[in-house]
C-alpha positions in Angstrom: -69.8 42.0 -53.8 -72.5 41.2 -51.3 -75.7 43.0 -52.5 -77.4 43.3 -49.1 -74.3 44.9 -47.6 -74.0 47.3 -50.5 -77.5 48.6 -50.0 -76.5 50.2 -46.7 -75.0 53.7 -46.9 -71.4 54.1 -45.7 -71.4 54.5 -41.9 -68.9 54.9 -39.1 -69.8 54.8 -35.4 -73.5 54.8 -36.3 -73.2 58.0 -38.4 -73.7 58.3 -42.1 -70.5 59.1 -44.0 -70.4 61.4 -47.0 -67.3 62.1 -49.1 -68.8 65.2 -50.8 -71.6 67.7 -50.0 -73.7 66.5 -52.9 -74.0 63.0 -51.3 -75.6 64.3 -48.1 -77.9 66.5 -50.2 -79.1 63.7 -52.4 -79.6 61.5 -49.4 -81.6 64.3 -47.7 -83.7 64.9 -50.8 -84.6 61.3 -51.0 -85.6 61.1 -47.4 -87.7 64.3 -47.5 -89.4 63.2 -50.8 -90.3 59.9 -49.2 -91.6 61.6 -46.0 -93.8 63.7 -48.2 -95.2 60.6 -50.0 -93.6 61.1 -53.4 -92.6 57.5 -53.2 -92.3 54.7 -50.7 -88.9 53.8 -49.3 -89.3 50.2 -50.4 -89.9 51.4 -54.0 -86.7 53.3 -53.8 -84.9 50.3 -52.3 -86.0 48.2 -55.3 -84.6 50.7 -57.7 -81.3 50.7 -55.7 -81.2 46.9 -55.8 -81.6 46.9 -59.5 -79.0 49.7 -60.0 -76.4 47.9 -57.9 -77.1 44.5 -59.5 -76.7 46.0 -63.0 -73.4 47.7 -62.0 -72.1 44.5 -60.4 -72.9 42.5 -63.6 -71.2 45.0 -65.9 -68.1 46.1 -64.0 -64.9 44.4 -62.9 -64.3 43.6 -59.2 -61.4 46.0 -59.0 -63.4 49.0 -60.2 -64.2 51.5 -57.5 -67.7 51.2 -56.1 -69.2 54.5 -55.0 -72.4 54.0 -53.1 -73.9 57.4 -53.6 -73.4 57.3 -57.4 -75.8 54.3 -57.3 -78.1 56.0 -54.8 -78.4 59.0 -57.2 -79.0 56.8 -60.2 -81.6 54.8 -58.4 -83.4 58.0 -57.2 -83.3 59.5 -60.7 -84.7 56.3 -62.2 -87.5 56.1 -59.6 -88.5 59.8 -60.1 -88.5 59.3 -63.8 -90.6 56.1 -63.6 -93.2 58.1 -61.5 -93.2 61.0 -64.0 -91.7 63.4 -61.5 -88.6 64.2 -63.7 -87.0 63.6 -67.0 -83.5 62.2 -66.8 -82.5 64.0 -70.0 -83.2 67.3 -68.2 -81.0 66.1 -65.3 -78.2 65.1 -67.6 -78.4 68.5 -69.5 -78.2 70.3 -66.1 -75.3 68.2 -65.0 -73.4 69.0 -68.2 -74.1 72.7 -67.8 -72.7 72.5 -64.3 -69.6 70.5 -65.4 -68.9 73.2 -68.0 -68.8 76.0 -65.5 -65.4 77.7 -65.1 -63.0 76.1 -62.7 -63.4 77.6 -59.2 -67.1 78.4 -59.6 -68.6 77.9 -56.2 -72.2 77.0 -57.0 
């Protein structure tokens, strides 16, 4: 896998591609937080580079690569390193959402 290519979000015809609504939301949150000086985009990019490199080293070539999974992990790691969130809180909230009844629309 070429790391530089993997740092770029999926695009088609110059437009960002999102497979799920959460992906566009996390991308938007990252951009807005950067614009409001919670972090510098280069700092985020460094976290993304480390996240993708770590995944590349620990996964087989034929395993699916989902860019926004890495984007979210990098953002969470950056926010935790800056003391802006606790990943354990995020994981607890994720588990709570996953345990909602099927068909819950929120």
